[in-house]
Backbone bond lengths (Angstrom), bond angles and torsions (degrees), N, CA, C in turn:
res aa  C-N    CA-C-N  psi(-1)  N-CA   C-N-CA  omega(-1)  CA-C   N-CA-C  phi
1 X - - - 1.461 - - 1.532 110.14 -
2 X 1.306 115.10 136.60 1.462 120.42 -179.07 1.525 110.86 -70.80
3 X 1.323 114.92 140.64 1.469 120.59 175.63 1.524 112.05 -96.43
4 X 1.303 116.16 13.82 1.460 121.08 -177.88 1.532 110.67 -61.66
5 X 1.314 115.68 136.96 1.455 121.13 176.89 1.531 109.92 -91.50
6 X 1.338 114.88 151.32 1.469 119.88 -176.48 1.527 110.31 -129.45
7 X 1.338 114.63 144.01 1.464 120.45 174.57 1.527 108.00 -100.24
8 X 1.313 116.18 123.16 1.460 120.72 -178.30 1.538 109.55 -99.69
9 X 1.328 115.61 120.62 1.460 119.98 175.01 1.527 109.11 -81.07
10 X 1.329 116.84 137.62 1.464 121.21 -173.38 1.525 112.93 -117.48
11 X 1.330 117.02 24.09 1.470 120.05 -175.40 1.522 112.77 -68.19
12 X 1.316 117.85 -43.85 1.462 121.87 -172.14 1.530 111.32 -102.05
13 X 1.318 115.91 138.63 1.457 121.55 -174.22 1.520 112.94 -65.32
14 X 1.348 116.78 -40.41 1.461 119.92 -173.16 1.521 113.49 -110.13
15 X 1.317 116.71 11.05 1.464 121.30 -178.97 1.520 108.51 -134.51
16 X 1.313 117.08 138.28 1.445 121.54 174.78 1.529 109.27 -125.62
17 X 1.312 116.01 130.26 1.458 121.94 177.64 1.526 107.46 -119.33
18 X 1.337 116.48 134.85 1.449 120.38 -179.05 1.533 110.55 -125.20
19 X 1.325 115.37 144.98 1.455 122.09 179.09 1.526 109.25 -125.47
20 X 1.308 116.19 135.17 1.463 120.47 179.50 1.524 110.22 -65.15
21 X 1.311 115.73 132.92 1.464 121.85 176.31 1.518 107.73 -98.85
22 X 1.326 115.37 106.84 1.457 119.23 177.84 1.521 111.45 -84.30
23 X 1.338 115.68 -28.14 1.456 119.59 179.96 1.526 109.08 -165.20
24 X 1.315 117.41 125.14 1.470 120.76 174.64 1.518 107.92 -84.44
25 X 1.333 115.66 119.73 1.458 120.69 -178.85 1.522 112.05 -91.67
26 X 1.337 115.23 -29.51 1.462 118.54 -176.53 1.526 108.75 -164.93
27 X 1.319 116.18 143.78 1.460 120.77 175.36 1.517 108.50 -153.90
28 X 1.342 115.99 131.01 1.458 120.09 -177.19 1.529 108.54 -164.12
29 X 1.311 115.82 162.65 1.452 121.87 175.36 1.519 107.94 -120.38
30 X 1.347 116.10 115.40 1.453 121.07 -178.95 1.521 109.48 -89.03
31 X 1.325 114.90 -175.78 1.470 120.06 177.46 1.524 111.10 -61.96
32 X 1.328 116.32 -30.13 1.463 120.33 -173.67 1.528 114.31 -109.02
33 X 1.362 118.12 -28.71 1.454 119.46 -168.27 1.533 111.97 -148.18
34 X 1.354 114.27 152.40 1.460 122.35 173.34 1.532 107.19 -94.91
35 X 1.324 116.82 119.91 1.452 121.14 -168.27 1.520 111.81 -121.44
36 X 1.353 115.22 141.40 1.459 120.40 172.59 1.525 108.46 -144.27
37 X 1.321 115.72 139.82 1.458 122.68 173.58 1.520 107.54 -123.89
38 X 1.329 115.69 124.49 1.458 118.79 179.86 1.524 110.00 -139.35
39 X 1.325 115.46 162.81 1.459 121.82 178.67 1.520 110.21 -99.43
40 X 1.328 115.01 140.06 1.458 123.00 177.38 1.530 106.92 -133.31
41 X 1.314 118.49 133.66 1.459 121.20 -173.42 1.524 112.86 -62.57
42 X 1.312 117.64 -25.57 1.464 120.58 -179.48 1.517 112.26 -85.64
43 X 1.331 116.88 -47.21 1.466 120.94 -172.21 1.527 114.51 -104.79
44 X 1.315 118.01 -0.47 1.459 119.78 -179.06 1.520 110.72 76.71
45 X 1.313 116.14 -144.14 1.461 120.03 178.95 1.530 109.65 -73.88
46 X 1.330 115.51 133.22 1.462 121.95 -177.26 1.524 108.95 -124.38
47 X 1.325 115.97 128.82 1.459 121.68 179.27 1.522 109.24 -108.73
48 X 1.336 116.16 130.05 1.466 121.47 178.02 1.522 109.06 -127.36
49 X 1.322 115.48 140.44 1.463 122.45 175.71 1.518 108.73 -124.33
50 X 1.319 116.77 129.04 1.464 122.17 176.51 1.523 112.67 51.78
51 X 1.320 116.51 41.79 1.454 120.69 175.64 1.508 115.86 81.26
52 X 1.336 118.24 11.02 1.463 122.13 -176.57 1.529 109.62 -128.81
53 X 1.329 116.46 128.19 1.464 120.87 176.18 1.528 109.36 -63.27
54 X 1.335 116.30 128.40 1.458 121.27 -178.87 1.523 112.14 -102.62
55 X 1.309 116.85 -44.57 1.460 119.44 -177.86 1.514 109.66 -159.83
56 X 1.330 116.22 153.72 1.450 122.35 174.73 1.524 108.69 -135.83
57 X 1.305 116.02 155.03 1.457 119.83 -179.36 1.524 112.01 -60.45
58 X 1.319 117.73 -36.42 1.459 119.77 -171.78 1.524 113.40 -76.43
59 X 1.331 117.40 -42.89 1.469 117.53 -172.09 1.531 114.81 -110.35
60 X 1.341 118.79 7.37 1.458 119.20 -178.12 1.530 113.43 -62.22
61 X 1.358 121.38 -30.64 1.468 118.70 178.66 1.529 113.77 -61.88
62 X 1.320 117.08 -28.38 1.468 120.69 179.74 1.525 110.84 -59.54
63 X 1.305 115.59 -32.86 1.466 122.48 -179.49 1.526 111.73 -90.15
64 X 1.322 116.68 -55.69 1.465 120.56 -172.80 1.529 112.77 -64.77
65 X 1.326 116.88 -39.84 1.463 119.05 -178.77 1.521 112.15 -68.34
66 X 1.321 117.55 -40.46 1.465 119.89 -178.04 1.527 112.25 -73.51
67 X 1.324 117.05 -33.65 1.460 119.84 -179.68 1.524 111.09 -75.46
68 X 1.324 117.41 -15.01 1.460 122.15 -176.31 1.524 113.10 -106.20
69 X 1.320 117.07 -60.83 1.466 119.97 -171.08 1.523 112.94 -72.57
70 X 1.319 117.79 -27.78 1.468 119.99 179.49 1.529 111.18 -60.72
71 X 1.337 120.22 -54.18 1.470 118.49 178.20 1.528 113.43 -68.80
72 X 1.323 118.12 -35.55 1.466 119.75 -178.59 1.527 110.90 -63.03
73 X 1.321 117.20 -47.89 1.465 119.99 -176.99 1.524 111.74 -76.67
74 X 1.312 118.35 -25.98 1.470 119.96 174.65 1.520 110.46 -70.40
75 X 1.317 117.07 -40.20 1.469 121.45 -179.65 1.525 110.74 -66.40
76 X 1.310 116.57 -51.78 1.454 120.96 174.08 1.515 116.94 88.61
77 X 1.329 118.34 -10.38 1.470 120.20 -178.36 1.526 110.28 -148.47
78 X 1.308 116.03 51.32 1.463 121.55 -175.39 1.523 110.59 -83.76
79 X 1.309 115.63 130.76 1.464 121.80 176.75 1.524 111.96 -117.14
80 X 1.332 116.72 -34.70 1.462 120.44 -176.46 1.530 110.17 -134.96
81 X 1.336 115.73 132.71 1.453 122.28 179.61 1.520 109.13 -124.58
82 X 1.330 115.36 139.66 1.456 122.11 173.13 1.523 108.27 -112.36
83 X 1.326 116.38 125.57 1.469 122.45 173.87 1.522 107.90 -106.37
84 X 1.321 116.12 124.70 1.464 121.35 172.44 1.518 107.55 -102.54
85 X 1.318 117.32 119.11 1.461 120.89 -174.86 1.518 109.81 87.64
86 X 1.327 115.41 -141.83 1.467 119.52 176.66 1.508 114.14 68.94
87 X 1.334 117.40 33.55 1.449 121.37 -174.08 1.514 115.44 -60.78
88 X 1.339 117.65 -19.50 1.468 119.26 179.35 1.520 112.40 -77.02
89 X 1.342 117.62 -15.78 1.455 121.14 175.64 1.512 115.76 91.80
90 X 1.327 118.35 -2.16 1.462 120.59 -178.18 1.517 113.85 -65.00
91 X 1.323 117.40 -42.30 1.460 120.81 178.89 1.529 110.40 -67.41
92 X 1.332 116.78 -43.52 1.465 120.50 177.99 1.526 110.50 -59.21
93 X 1.317 116.50 -42.49 1.473 121.17 178.57 1.517 111.23 -55.81
94 X 1.329 116.93 -46.93 1.454 120.37 -178.01 1.529 112.00 -70.15
95 X 1.343 117.43 -40.55 1.467 120.27 178.28 1.527 111.34 -59.01
96 X 1.323 116.13 -41.10 1.460 120.92 -174.36 1.520 113.13 -76.53
97 X 1.320 117.90 -2.55 1.457 120.83 171.81 1.525 111.05 -73.06
98 X 1.322 116.03 -16.41 1.456 121.09 178.97 1.525 109.45 -92.21
99 X 1.300 116.43 128.30 1.459 121.13 179.71 1.528 110.21 -71.64
100 X 1.310 115.43 152.82 1.469 122.91 173.78 1.528 113.22 63.32
101 X 1.334 116.81 26.24 1.466 121.21 175.11 1.522 108.23 -118.44
102 X 1.328 115.45 128.88 1.463 121.08 175.26 1.530 109.13 -99.59
103 X 1.320 116.42 141.71 1.455 121.62 -173.72 1.522 110.23 -124.16
104 X 1.330 115.50 129.42 1.461 122.07 170.69 1.523 107.47 -109.94
105 X 1.298 116.60 126.84 1.467 120.96 -178.64 1.514 109.15 -119.70
106 X 1.333 116.22 125.47 1.461 122.23 -179.12 1.524 107.95 -115.28
107 X 1.316 115.67 110.99 1.459 122.64 -176.68 1.523 109.43 -119.87
108 X 1.329 116.29 135.36 1.457 121.18 -177.55 1.526 112.29 -68.76
109 X 1.334 116.56 -43.05 1.461 121.18 -167.66 1.526 110.52 -115.87
110 X 1.328 117.73 106.38 1.465 121.48 179.78 1.522 110.94 -62.84
111 X 1.305 116.79 -24.73 1.461 121.17 -179.70 1.524 110.50 -61.13
112 X 1.338 116.94 -39.33 1.460 120.77 -179.17 1.523 110.32 -63.80
113 X 1.326 116.26 -42.80 1.459 120.72 -179.88 1.527 111.44 -65.71
114 X 1.311 116.93 -46.53 1.464 120.56 178.49 1.522 110.69 -61.32
115 X 1.313 115.25 -40.22 1.455 121.40 179.07 1.530 110.90 -62.30
116 X 1.325 116.24 -45.57 1.458 120.92 -178.05 1.523 111.52 -64.52
117 X 1.312 116.43 -41.64 1.465 120.65 179.07 1.526 110.98 -60.12
118 X 1.318 116.57 -35.78 1.459 120.93 -176.64 1.522 112.67 -84.34
119 X 1.333 116.66 -43.51 1.462 120.39 -170.07 1.531 114.41 -105.73
120 X 1.343 118.39 -19.20 1.463 122.23 178.61 1.534 109.80 -130.11
121 X 1.320 117.96 55.21 1.473 120.57 -173.92 1.520 114.49 -62.65
122 X 1.331 117.33 -28.55 1.469 118.66 179.71 1.516 111.83 -71.42
123 X 1.326 117.49 -19.89 1.460 120.90 -179.41 1.521 111.20 -70.51
124 X 1.317 116.78 -47.53 1.466 119.84 179.24 1.526 111.65 -86.18
125 X 1.325 117.18 -25.42 1.468 122.22 177.11 1.532 111.69 49.59
126 X 1.333 116.45 48.83 1.475 123.93 178.39 1.529 113.85 69.01
127 X 1.321 117.95 14.60 1.472 119.80 -179.83 1.525 111.64 -60.77
128 X 1.324 117.19 -33.97 1.461 120.24 -177.71 1.528 112.46 -67.80
129 X 1.318 117.00 -17.05 1.458 121.21 179.16 1.525 112.54 -98.63
130 X 1.324 117.12 0.67 1.461 121.20 -178.38 1.529 110.31 -76.14
131 X 1.325 117.00 131.67 1.465 121.35 -176.94 1.520 112.80 -67.28
132 X 1.324 117.84 -15.71 1.466 120.67 178.13 1.526 112.90 -85.56
133 X 1.335 116.60 -0.96 1.465 121.80 178.80 1.514 110.52 -105.32
134 X 1.322 116.29 124.93 1.464 122.16 171.29 1.520 107.15 -104.18
135 X 1.322 117.15 116.81 1.456 122.55 -176.50 1.523 109.57 -104.77
136 X 1.349 115.97 122.36 1.456 122.43 -177.79 1.520 108.70 -124.23
137 X 1.311 117.30 131.10 1.456 121.19 177.20 1.522 108.46 -100.21
138 X 1.331 114.50 104.61 1.465 121.38 -175.13 1.518 108.46 -163.31
139 X 1.300 116.60 159.23 1.458 121.77 172.19 1.530 109.12 -63.88
140 X 1.335 116.50 124.18 1.459 120.52 -177.08 1.512 113.55 -61.01
141 X 1.334 117.20 -35.60 1.463 120.93 178.68 1.524 110.84 -64.14
142 X 1.314 116.77 -42.24 1.453 120.74 178.41 1.528 110.85 -65.65
143 X 1.323 116.43 -38.34 1.461 120.45 -178.02 1.521 111.63 -61.41
144 X 1.337 117.24 -51.26 1.463 119.08 -176.98 1.523 111.81 -70.35
145 X 1.307 117.75 -22.57 1.463 120.73 177.83 1.528 111.59 -77.77
146 X 1.315 116.70 -33.51 1.455 121.09 -171.98 1.516 114.37 -95.68
147 X 1.328 118.44 -21.52 1.459 120.43 -172.84 1.524 112.49 -98.28
148 X 1.325 114.00 144.89 1.466 120.88 179.16 1.521 111.71 -101.45
149 X 1.333 117.53 4.70 1.463 120.71 179.06 1.525 109.94 -65.79
150 X 1.324 116.04 150.70 1.449 121.39 179.71 1.519 110.19 -115.84
151 X 1.320 115.06 139.35 1.458 121.38 -177.87 1.522 109.80 -127.58
152 X 1.329 115.83 146.79 1.467 120.36 178.82 1.522 111.12 -76.39
153 X 1.327 115.88 -31.97 1.462 121.36 178.15 1.524 109.31 -139.52
154 X 1.326 115.89 137.05 1.459 121.94 170.24 1.521 107.33 -116.62
155 X 1.330 116.13 125.05 1.458 122.25 178.86 1.526 108.27 -112.32
156 X 1.326 116.32 119.08 1.455 120.99 179.11 1.522 107.78 -101.69
157 X 1.328 115.27 103.69 1.465 122.14 179.17 1.521 107.09 -104.53
158 X 1.319 115.53 85.28 1.461 121.04 -172.09 1.519 111.37 -114.98
159 X 1.328 115.00 170.35 1.447 121.07 168.01 1.529 107.89 -75.57
160 X 1.323 117.37 -178.48 1.463 120.57 179.01 1.533 110.34 -69.70
161 X 1.334 117.37 164.76 1.470 120.60 -175.81 1.528 113.33 -74.64
162 X 1.318 114.15 56.70 1.461 121.81 174.43 1.523 107.20 -137.23
163 X 1.296 117.20 148.20 1.462 119.44 178.74 1.511 112.11 64.56
164 X 1.351 116.01 -135.83 1.462 120.86 -174.87 1.520 112.70 -66.39
165 X 1.335 118.36 -21.51 1.459 120.74 -178.35 1.515 114.47 -83.21
166 X 1.307 118.29 -10.55 1.465 121.72 -172.61 1.520 112.88 -61.10
167 X 1.342 118.00 -37.28 1.467 121.17 -176.25 1.519 111.86 -66.87
168 X 1.334 117.94 -18.56 1.463 121.10 -178.91 1.529 112.20 -84.57
169 X 1.318 116.57 9.60 1.464 121.92 177.25 1.528 111.22 -122.66
170 X 1.321 118.10 17.38 1.461 121.36 -176.78 1.521 111.60 -94.62
171 X 1.324 116.34 157.56 1.464 120.08 177.99 1.529 111.30 -63.53
172 X 1.309 116.73 -36.91 1.468 119.52 179.45 1.528 111.16 -61.79
173 X 1.317 116.90 -41.58 1.464 120.65 178.31 1.525 110.62 -63.97
174 X 1.338 117.35 -44.41 1.459 120.43 179.77 1.527 111.14 -62.87
175 X 1.310 116.79 -38.39 1.462 120.93 177.95 1.529 110.61 -63.97
176 X 1.317 116.93 -42.78 1.459 120.84 179.09 1.525 111.26 -66.45
177 X 1.330 116.67 -35.88 1.464 120.18 175.65 1.523 110.42 -63.08
178 X 1.314 116.45 -43.24 1.474 120.50 178.47 1.524 110.54 -56.05
179 X 1.316 117.54 -40.69 1.466 121.49 -179.39 1.523 112.52 -69.18
180 X 1.339 116.98 -17.00 1.462 120.84 179.04 1.527 112.93 -96.54
181 X 1.321 117.43 -0.01 1.460 121.11 -179.51 1.524 111.68 -93.58
182 X 1.332 115.79 145.84 1.455 120.66 170.15 1.529 108.74 -71.18
183 X 1.311 117.29 168.92 1.465 121.04 179.12 1.532 109.51 -60.07
184 X 1.320 116.39 124.95 1.459 120.74 -178.42 1.509 114.27 78.22
185 X 1.340 116.95 10.55 1.457 120.54 178.36 1.522 111.81 -69.25
186 X 1.333 116.05 165.60 1.461 121.57 -174.04 1.523 110.22 -122.82
187 X 1.322 115.77 134.88 1.455 123.40 171.45 1.522 107.98 -107.17
188 X 1.341 117.45 121.68 1.462 120.79 175.05 1.524 108.70 -121.56
189 X 1.332 115.29 153.39 1.468 119.85 -175.08 1.514 109.73 -159.40
190 X 1.321 116.03 158.26 1.466 119.51 175.24 1.521 108.27 -81.67
191 X 1.337 115.75 137.92 1.460 120.86 -174.34 1.520 113.26 -130.87
192 X 1.316 116.51 26.79 1.448 119.96 171.43 1.515 115.00 74.96
193 X 1.332 114.95 -173.85 1.461 123.67 -179.06 1.525 107.57 -104.42
194 X 1.335 118.87 105.88 1.469 120.95 -170.05 1.522 115.12 -64.06
195 X 1.320 118.04 -23.29 1.463 118.34 176.85 1.528 111.04 -60.15
196 X 1.334 116.45 -32.02 1.455 121.63 -178.65 1.520 113.26 -115.77
197 X 1.337 117.26 -15.08 1.464 121.68 -175.01 1.531 110.57 -131.55
198 X 1.301 116.36 45.37 1.458 120.76 -175.61 1.518 114.32 -59.52
199 X 1.330 116.72 -29.41 1.463 119.57 -179.28 1.525 111.93 -63.27
200 X 1.327 117.55 -24.99 1.463 120.03 -179.13 1.524 111.42 -62.40
201 X 1.333 117.20 -48.46 1.461 118.73 -178.20 1.532 111.19 -73.12
202 X 1.334 117.45 -30.66 1.468 120.11 175.68 1.525 109.67 -63.44
203 X 1.320 116.40 -50.16 1.466 120.22 -178.01 1.519 112.05 -65.21
204 X 1.326 116.43 -40.37 1.460 119.34 -179.18 1.517 111.34 -65.38
205 X 1.317 117.55 -42.54 1.463 119.31 179.51 1.525 110.83 -62.89
206 X 1.318 116.74 -42.39 1.463 120.64 178.55 1.521 111.56 -61.74
207 X 1.323 116.65 -38.94 1.464 121.06 -175.19 1.521 112.77 -81.05
208 X 1.340 117.34 -25.55 1.460 119.98 -178.94 1.524 113.23 -90.88
209 X 1.319 117.80 -29.94 1.458 121.10 -174.64 1.525 114.86 -55.95
210 X 1.343 120.39 -34.95 1.471 118.65 177.79 1.521 113.86 -66.79
211 X 1.335 117.95 -12.24 1.456 120.74 -171.54 1.523 114.58 -119.37
212 X 1.316 117.90 -14.47 1.462 121.30 -177.84 1.533 110.30 -130.38
213 X 1.332 115.47 143.98 1.464 120.63 179.25 1.526 111.92 -72.81
214 X 1.329 117.06 -31.25 1.461 121.20 -178.01 1.519 109.60 -128.95
215 X 1.321 116.65 112.08 1.460 122.98 177.25 1.527 107.31 -121.69
216 X 1.310 115.52 120.82 1.463 119.58 -178.62 1.529 109.09 -153.28
217 X 1.329 115.59 -174.29 1.456 120.71 -178.16 1.515 108.74 -137.87
218 X 1.313 115.64 148.85 1.458 120.98 170.79 1.535 107.46 -127.56
219 X 1.303 117.70 175.53 1.469 118.93 -167.01 1.524 112.66 -131.19
220 X 1.305 113.73 157.69 1.453 122.64 170.01 1.523 107.15 -145.24
221 X 1.321 116.31 173.98 1.470 120.51 -179.51 1.522 108.57 -128.06
222 X 1.321 116.19 112.05 1.468 122.33 180.00 1.528 107.06 -116.41
223 X 1.310 117.38 115.16 1.462 121.54 -170.02 1.516 113.61 -56.64
224 X 1.325 117.68 -39.46 1.460 119.91 -175.38 1.525 113.16 -87.29
225 X 1.330 118.13 0.93 1.472 121.14 169.71 1.514 106.02 -95.52
226 X 1.307 116.11 88.53 1.460 123.07 -167.71 1.528 112.00 -60.24
227 X 1.351 115.48 138.14 1.451 120.34 171.89 1.512 115.35 122.10
228 X 1.329 118.29 8.08 1.457 119.98 178.88 1.515 112.54 101.33
229 X 1.332 116.30 -148.03 1.458 120.91 -177.14 1.527 111.89 -56.49
230 X 1.307 115.06 142.62 1.458 121.67 169.09 1.521 107.55 -101.35
231 X 1.325 117.22 138.69 1.457 120.11 177.53 1.516 110.62 -99.95
232 X 1.324 115.07 145.49 1.454 123.67 176.60 1.520 107.39 -120.29
233 X 1.326 116.35 133.25 1.457 120.47 -176.42 1.525 111.88 -80.56
234 X 1.340 115.26 148.56 1.474 123.07 -177.39 1.519 107.58 -139.20
235 X 1.324 116.85 117.57 1.466 120.28 -179.35 1.521 109.20 -138.58
236 X 1.336 116.55 129.48 1.462 122.12 -177.41 1.526 108.91 -162.44
237 X 1.309 115.60 163.67 1.465 120.01 173.63 1.526 111.92 -94.03
238 X 1.317 117.02 -7.20 1.468 121.08 177.31 1.527 108.30 -94.69
239 X 1.318 115.57 102.08 1.460 120.41 -173.80 1.528 113.56 -73.72
240 X 1.338 117.71 -5.36 1.448 121.20 -177.98 1.525 113.34 -93.25
241 X 1.325 118.10 -16.38 1.462 119.72 -168.72 1.522 114.11 -65.83
242 X 1.324 117.73 -32.17 1.463 118.08 179.51 1.521 111.73 -76.28
243 X 1.340 116.67 -7.88 1.466 121.09 -177.49 1.528 112.89 -106.73
244 X 1.337 118.04 10.81 1.455 120.21 178.76 1.528 109.25 -55.77
245 X 1.340 117.00 133.13 1.462 120.89 -171.84 1.529 112.04 -73.29
246 X 1.325 115.01 161.11 1.453 122.46 -175.30 1.523 112.08 -59.59
247 X 1.322 117.96 -42.52 1.459 120.27 -177.63 1.525 111.38 -61.74
248 X 1.326 116.78 -40.20 1.465 120.53 178.72 1.517 110.59 -65.05
249 X 1.335 116.63 -44.42 1.463 120.45 178.92 1.525 110.09 -63.21
250 X 1.321 117.77 -40.94 1.463 120.79 178.78 1.526 111.07 -61.96
251 X 1.327 116.63 -41.73 1.465 120.78 179.22 1.526 110.64 -63.49
252 X 1.315 117.37 -46.84 1.469 121.61 179.62 1.524 111.08 -64.24
253 X 1.325 115.88 -38.68 1.462 121.47 178.48 1.525 110.44 -61.21
254 X 1.306 116.67 -45.10 1.469 121.59 179.77 1.516 110.89 -66.01
255 X 1.320 116.76 -42.51 1.455 120.87 179.74 1.529 111.74 -64.37
256 X 1.328 116.64 -31.98 1.463 120.93 -179.82 1.526 111.98 -75.05
257 X 1.317 117.02 -16.16 1.459 120.50 178.76 1.513 114.15 66.40
258 X 1.314 116.23 38.11 1.468 121.16 -177.83 1.530 109.95 -84.93
259 X 1.321 115.53 82.03 1.457 120.11 -172.25 1.525 114.35 -101.17
260 X 1.337 116.87 -2.38 1.467 119.17 -173.31 1.521 112.93 -119.14
261 X 1.332 117.64 24.85 1.461 120.44 -177.45 1.528 110.81 -83.83
262 X 1.337 115.18 157.20 1.458 120.64 -177.74 1.533 113.27 -116.05
263 X 1.312 118.10 -14.49 1.468 120.59 -178.63 1.531 112.43 -129.78
264 X 1.320 116.66 -55.57 1.465 120.50 -175.48 1.529 111.64 -64.15
265 X 1.331 114.97 134.89 1.460 123.45 167.82 1.529 106.77 -140.41
266 X 1.322 118.97 159.93 1.466 119.17 175.14 1.525 113.40 -56.08
267 X 1.323 117.38 -38.06 1.461 119.72 178.14 1.522 111.59 -66.19
268 X 1.339 116.24 -39.31 1.456 119.95 177.87 1.522 110.39 -66.43
269 X 1.319 116.73 -35.65 1.470 122.07 175.95 1.527 110.22 -54.96
270 X 1.325 115.81 -52.54 1.469 120.51 -179.02 1.520 111.27 -62.65
271 X 1.335 116.02 -45.20 1.467 120.72 -176.17 1.525 112.35 -67.56
272 X 1.321 117.50 -26.86 1.466 119.97 -173.81 1.522 113.04 -65.00
273 X 1.340 117.10 -22.40 1.465 120.39 179.77 1.533 112.47 -85.27
274 X 1.334 116.89 -5.23 1.456 121.22 176.31 1.526 107.74 -91.65
275 X 1.318 116.46 109.99 1.464 121.24 -172.95 1.521 111.65 -98.01
276 X 1.341 117.61 143.81 1.464 120.21 175.47 1.522 111.08 -66.27
277 X 1.311 115.97 159.92 1.458 120.96 -172.16 1.521 112.97 -61.20
278 X 1.337 118.10 -34.41 1.457 118.17 -176.44 1.530 111.19 -66.07
279 X 1.333 117.52 -31.26 1.467 119.83 176.10 1.526 110.14 -73.14
280 X 1.321 117.03 -40.58 1.460 120.74 176.06 1.519 110.70 -59.82
281 X 1.333 116.13 -38.69 1.464 119.64 178.41 1.519 112.07 -65.10
282 X 1.316 116.86 -38.68 1.458 120.66 176.83 1.527 109.87 -61.34
283 X 1.330 116.27 -43.62 1.470 120.47 -176.85 1.525 113.10 -70.32
284 X 1.332 117.22 -18.49 1.464 120.45 176.04 1.522 111.45 -66.12
285 X 1.328 117.21 -17.33 1.456 121.01 -178.60 1.523 112.35 -76.50
286 X 1.330 116.37 -11.00 1.470 119.78 -179.85 1.515 109.05 -79.40
């Protein structure tokens, strides 16, 4: 019998997913979260918070690239980006690949950022040391409520709507984000795996629709987010941005010099807004 240890993810009530632990690199409980980092031969280093896999070395580009480059290249004239959450630095890393863009990152737990810099350095890839990044440790909800700064894009890289992440899925938070956007700015966010978490996109659409002219979802595929496609939220007052044509996206992509990506392509950008019928059926409930 194998003596291999396994990490059990506890996100879903009726489903259990386990990952082999080849080596525990770090484990601790912070003021906000229970954290573990372990190595797995398939996915490399895996970070979990409060019983939920957050990111892995192998499939993190599927998430970070789509949550970043899709709104940036659709907008076409981004100067300032606000990241809420994203303590591992993956979103900041991707944003800073674009020239002439300044990034403000608001993270609740400085421990997560310090941890990532030490134990997952390839994830942030020195983004925390980039002079174009302003790093603020504060509650993201308080930040968007209190600040009058305007951003072209707001990226909410949060945990699921349980525990400390729950406030980042409220109508009040979405309203405050809208007030921090420039005219035609875009709010994007992670919205779970609809095959198992359909209520997330239903609730988000209901809560965002009073404040944005265009509320929709696009998709990506992250292997360790069990259940099929993952949905990413898209909210803006510019109803044309999700329909930017392929040639325009290809031109912007080339101009940005994005030569080292592993998931995002202009074709994938266009295709990501085409949702399978089961997701469309879920959204009919709104």
